[in-house]
C-alpha positions as CSV (number, residue, x, y, z in Angstrom):
1,X,90.2,121.9,110.9
2,X,90.9,123.2,107.4
3,X,91.3,119.7,106.3
4,X,88.5,118.2,107.9
5,X,86.2,120.9,106.5
6,X,87.8,120.3,102.9
7,X,86.9,116.5,103.3
8,X,84.1,115.1,100.9
9,X,81.3,113.2,102.0
10,X,81.5,109.3,102.5
11,X,80.2,106.7,100.3
12,X,77.5,104.5,102.1
13,X,76.6,101.3,100.4
14,X,76.9,97.6,100.4
15,X,80.2,96.1,101.0
16,X,81.8,94.1,98.0
17,X,85.2,93.0,97.6
18,X,86.8,96.1,97.1
19,X,84.9,98.1,99.8
20,X,84.6,97.3,103.3
21,X,81.8,99.1,104.3
22,X,83.7,102.5,105.3
23,X,86.9,102.7,102.7
24,X,87.4,101.5,99.1
25,X,90.5,99.4,98.7
26,X,92.6,98.1,95.4
27,X,92.6,94.6,94.0
28,X,95.2,92.7,95.7
29,X,95.2,95.2,98.6
30,X,97.5,97.4,97.1
31,X,98.1,100.8,99.0
32,X,99.3,103.8,98.5
33,X,102.0,105.3,100.9
34,X,100.4,106.4,104.3
35,X,101.3,108.4,107.2
36,X,104.0,111.1,107.5
37,X,107.1,109.2,107.5
38,X,107.1,108.2,103.8
39,X,105.9,111.6,102.9
40,X,108.9,113.3,105.1
41,X,111.4,110.8,103.7
42,X,110.4,112.0,100.0
43,X,110.2,115.7,100.8
44,X,113.5,116.1,102.5
45,X,115.2,113.6,99.6
46,X,113.8,115.3,96.6
47,X,115.6,115.3,93.1
48,X,113.4,117.3,91.0
49,X,114.2,117.1,87.2
50,X,114.0,120.4,85.3
51,X,110.4,121.6,84.4
52,X,110.7,125.0,83.1
53,X,107.7,127.1,83.3
54,X,106.2,128.0,79.7
55,X,103.2,130.1,80.2
56,X,103.7,131.7,76.7
57,X,102.9,128.4,74.8
58,X,100.3,128.9,72.4
59,X,96.6,127.5,72.3
60,X,95.9,124.9,69.6
61,X,93.2,125.5,66.9
62,X,89.7,125.5,67.9
63,X,88.1,121.8,67.5
64,X,85.3,120.9,65.0
65,X,81.9,121.1,66.7
66,X,81.5,117.5,66.1
67,X,82.3,114.4,64.2
68,X,80.2,112.0,62.6
69,X,79.0,108.5,63.1
70,X,82.0,106.2,63.0
71,X,84.4,109.1,63.3
72,X,87.1,109.7,66.5
73,X,88.8,112.7,66.9
74,X,90.9,113.0,70.0
75,X,92.8,116.2,71.4
76,X,95.2,116.4,74.3
77,X,94.4,119.3,76.4
78,X,96.6,119.0,79.3
79,X,97.5,116.7,82.5
80,X,94.4,113.9,82.2
81,X,92.2,116.3,80.1
82,X,91.4,114.8,76.8
83,X,88.4,115.8,74.4
84,X,87.2,112.7,72.8
85,X,84.8,113.4,69.9
86,X,83.1,110.3,68.4
87,X,79.9,109.3,67.1
88,X,78.5,112.7,67.5
89,X,79.1,113.1,71.2
90,X,82.0,115.3,72.6
91,X,83.3,113.9,76.0
92,X,85.9,115.5,78.6
93,X,88.0,113.4,80.7
94,X,89.0,115.2,84.2
95,X,88.9,118.6,83.0
96,X,91.0,120.9,84.6
97,X,91.7,124.7,83.6
98,X,92.6,125.9,86.7
99,X,96.0,127.5,87.8
100,X,96.7,125.0,90.6
101,X,96.0,121.7,91.8
102,X,94.7,122.5,95.2
103,X,91.6,123.9,97.2
104,X,93.2,127.3,97.0
105,X,94.3,129.6,94.1
106,X,97.2,130.9,96.2
107,X,99.1,127.8,97.1
108,X,99.6,124.1,95.7
109,X,101.3,122.9,92.7
110,X,101.1,125.5,90.0
111,X,100.2,124.9,86.4
112,X,103.6,125.5,84.2
113,X,102.2,125.4,80.8
114,X,98.5,126.5,79.6
115,X,95.8,124.1,78.9
116,X,96.0,123.3,75.0
117,X,92.4,124.7,74.1
118,X,91.0,127.8,75.3
119,X,87.9,127.1,77.5
120,X,85.4,129.4,75.3
121,X,86.5,127.5,72.3
122,X,85.5,124.3,73.6
123,X,82.6,122.6,71.6
124,X,79.5,121.7,73.6
125,X,80.4,119.3,75.9
126,X,77.7,116.3,76.6
127,X,79.8,114.0,78.6
128,X,82.5,114.3,81.5
129,X,84.2,111.5,82.8
130,X,85.9,111.9,86.4
131,X,88.5,109.0,87.4
132,X,88.4,110.3,91.0
133,X,88.3,113.0,93.2
134,X,91.8,114.2,93.8
135,X,92.2,118.0,92.9
136,X,94.2,117.5,89.9
137,X,91.2,115.3,88.2
138,X,88.2,116.9,90.0
139,X,88.4,120.6,89.4
140,X,85.3,122.2,91.0
141,X,85.8,125.5,89.2
142,X,86.2,124.0,85.9
143,X,83.2,121.6,86.4
144,X,81.0,124.3,87.6
145,X,81.6,126.4,84.4
146,X,80.8,123.5,82.3
147,X,77.7,123.0,84.2
148,X,76.8,126.7,83.6
149,X,77.4,126.5,79.9
150,X,76.6,122.9,78.7
151,X,75.0,121.0,81.5
152,X,76.8,117.7,80.8
153,X,76.1,114.6,82.3
154,X,78.8,113.5,84.7
155,X,80.0,110.0,85.6
156,X,82.2,109.2,88.4
157,X,83.1,106.6,90.7
158,X,80.9,105.7,93.9
159,X,80.2,108.2,96.2
160,X,81.4,111.5,94.0
161,X,78.1,112.5,93.3
162,X,77.1,113.3,96.5
163,X,80.1,115.8,96.6
164,X,79.2,117.1,93.3
165,X,75.7,118.0,94.0
166,X,76.9,119.9,97.4
167,X,79.1,121.8,95.3
168,X,76.0,123.1,92.9
169,X,77.2,120.6,90.0
170,X,74.1,118.7,88.8
171,X,73.5,115.8,86.4
172,X,76.2,113.6,88.3
173,X,75.9,109.5,88.2
174,X,77.7,107.2,90.5
175,X,79.4,104.2,88.9
176,X,80.7,101.0,90.2
177,X,83.7,98.9,88.6
178,X,82.3,96.9,85.6
179,X,79.0,98.7,85.6
180,X,77.7,99.6,82.1
181,X,75.6,102.7,81.1
182,X,74.2,103.7,77.7
183,X,75.3,107.1,76.6
184,X,73.7,107.3,73.4
185,X,72.2,104.7,70.7
186,X,75.8,104.1,69.3
187,X,78.0,104.6,72.8
188,X,78.1,102.5,75.8
189,X,79.9,103.4,79.0
190,X,81.7,101.0,81.4
191,X,83.4,101.9,84.6
192,X,86.5,99.7,85.0
193,X,89.0,99.2,88.0
194,X,92.1,101.4,88.5
195,X,94.8,101.2,91.1
196,X,94.8,104.6,92.9
197,X,93.2,106.2,96.1
198,X,90.9,109.1,96.7
199,X,90.7,112.0,99.3
200,X,90.4,115.8,99.1
201,X,90.9,116.3,103.1
202,X,92.0,114.9,106.3
203,X,88.9,112.6,107.0
204,X,88.0,111.2,103.8
205,X,90.7,108.9,102.5
206,X,89.7,106.1,100.0
207,X,86.0,107.2,101.3
208,X,84.9,107.3,97.4
209,X,85.9,105.3,94.6
210,X,88.5,105.7,91.8
211,X,88.1,104.4,88.2
212,X,88.8,104.1,84.6
213,X,86.4,104.1,81.9
214,X,86.0,102.1,78.7
215,X,83.6,103.9,75.8
216,X,82.1,101.3,73.4
217,X,81.9,103.0,70.1
218,X,81.3,102.5,66.4
219,X,84.9,103.8,66.2
220,X,85.8,100.9,68.5
221,X,86.6,100.8,72.1
222,X,88.2,103.6,73.8
223,X,90.0,103.2,77.2
224,X,90.6,106.2,79.7
225,X,92.7,104.7,82.4
226,X,92.7,107.8,84.6
227,X,95.3,107.9,87.6
228,X,96.7,104.2,88.3
229,X,99.4,102.2,89.5
230,X,100.2,99.0,87.5
231,X,98.2,95.6,87.9
232,X,96.7,92.4,86.5
233,X,93.4,94.4,85.8
234,X,94.9,95.9,82.5
235,X,95.0,92.4,81.1
236,X,91.4,91.6,82.5
237,X,90.2,94.9,80.9
238,X,91.6,94.2,77.4
239,X,90.2,90.8,77.7
240,X,87.0,91.8,78.3
241,X,86.6,94.8,75.9
242,X,88.9,93.5,73.1
243,X,89.8,94.8,70.7
244,X,90.8,98.1,72.4
245,X,91.1,100.6,69.4
246,X,92.6,103.5,71.7
247,X,94.2,103.4,75.2
248,X,94.9,106.5,76.9
249,X,97.4,105.6,79.7
250,X,99.4,108.0,82.1
251,X,103.1,108.1,81.9
252,X,104.2,111.0,84.3
253,X,104.4,111.4,88.1
254,X,106.5,108.3,88.6
255,X,109.4,109.6,90.3
256,X,110.7,108.1,93.0
257,X,109.2,104.9,92.2
258,X,109.5,103.6,95.8
259,X,106.9,106.3,96.6
260,X,104.8,106.5,93.5
261,X,104.7,102.9,92.0
262,X,101.5,101.7,94.2
263,X,99.7,104.7,92.7
264,X,101.3,105.9,89.2
265,X,102.6,103.7,86.6
266,X,106.1,104.2,85.1
267,X,106.6,104.7,81.4
268,X,107.8,101.3,81.4
269,X,104.8,100.3,83.0
270,X,102.5,102.0,80.6
271,X,104.1,100.2,77.7
272,X,103.3,96.9,79.5
273,X,99.7,98.1,80.2
274,X,99.9,98.6,76.5
275,X,100.5,95.1,75.7
276,X,98.5,93.8,78.2
277,X,95.4,95.5,76.9
278,X,96.3,94.3,73.5
279,X,95.9,98.1,72.4
280,X,95.8,99.0,68.6
281,X,96.8,102.5,69.6
282,X,97.8,104.4,73.0
283,X,98.3,108.0,73.8
284,X,100.0,109.3,77.0
285,X,98.4,111.3,79.6
286,X,98.9,112.7,82.9
287,X,102.3,114.3,82.3
288,X,103.7,118.1,81.3
289,X,101.2,120.7,83.2
290,X,101.9,120.2,86.9
291,X,105.2,118.9,88.5
292,X,103.5,116.6,90.9
293,X,106.3,114.1,91.3
294,X,110.2,114.6,90.6
295,X,110.3,113.5,87.1
296,X,111.3,116.7,85.0
297,X,109.2,117.8,81.9
298,X,111.0,115.5,79.3
299,X,111.6,112.3,81.4
300,X,108.3,110.8,80.9
301,X,108.6,110.9,76.9
302,X,112.3,109.9,76.9
303,X,111.7,106.9,79.4
304,X,108.7,105.8,77.3
305,X,110.7,105.9,74.0
306,X,113.2,103.7,75.8
307,X,110.6,101.3,76.9
308,X,109.1,101.1,73.6
309,X,112.4,100.3,72.0
310,X,113.1,97.6,74.7
311,X,109.7,95.9,74.4
312,X,110.3,96.2,70.5
313,X,107.1,98.6,70.2
314,X,107.0,100.8,67.3
315,X,107.1,104.5,68.4
316,X,103.9,105.1,66.1
317,X,101.7,102.7,68.3
318,X,102.2,104.6,71.5
319,X,102.2,108.6,70.8
320,X,102.7,111.7,73.1
321,X,100.7,114.7,71.9
322,X,101.4,118.4,72.3
323,X,98.8,120.4,74.2
324,X,95.9,121.4,71.7
325,X,97.1,118.8,69.2
326,X,94.3,117.1,67.7
327,X,94.6,113.0,66.7
328,X,92.1,111.9,64.2
329,X,92.0,108.3,63.8
330,X,91.5,106.2,60.7
331,X,88.3,104.9,59.9
332,X,88.1,101.0,60.9
């Protein structure tokens, strides 16, 4: 079967409070919707918001080659892809330049807006962070291009390294929740919990770990949430890595909430996560490129602003960047 052949290898390792020896699970046992019945219910009653295709949008300006010690520059590329330039390192999160989030380039969710940066204008990439192995976050084609060009170090949840190695993508390291590793004398990487699921085929459901990341830098602590539902772990991350200088939080793919809530936070939940983390600044992610759920192009931003107003949080503390725009943090 095609779905079986697409499945990634399963992680094999010691049991833990979130791994039973075969499958990973979320804190508190929260699970994504499973089986055909809820999927068919959603597919048969979809109410998609408008999401016009804009393939003609301009690219953003070429970013600097690097930034200096204590500096932080953040560029939103598209979907979950950010270029983080801090303390002399260039870091990409969940890079995707492909036209579809699918094993095939003739089927599956289609790109509706171009990436904010041309791939060839990326500076040398030192580190890639992979939150989980879904096609919209682990894009094999993009990772192969990066590996051929820059040979970056790649960090992902437990079990993902074997899949990358089989795909000819070297320099990958598996990480467990709460594990920490040095990236440079100035930067330390921590893998942190998220609430999601994993799988690329029919036989690898939850066989590898999903995660978020905290970068501890001289410019402050930076948190990338990846793909996640809402949970108490936001508060735990905020307490363990206080103060959070910047949080990158998902705001899209949340409708209908009865189906999406276990695995994707809504804009209102993103605002609550911002507060739970005690983040000084947040930036939205996971919106605007592929229509993976029923929310339209502008709904995430509109709902985010309404949620900020309801919680009396200033707009300026939770930004939504256009593709290709670089945000330069003020010095601490």
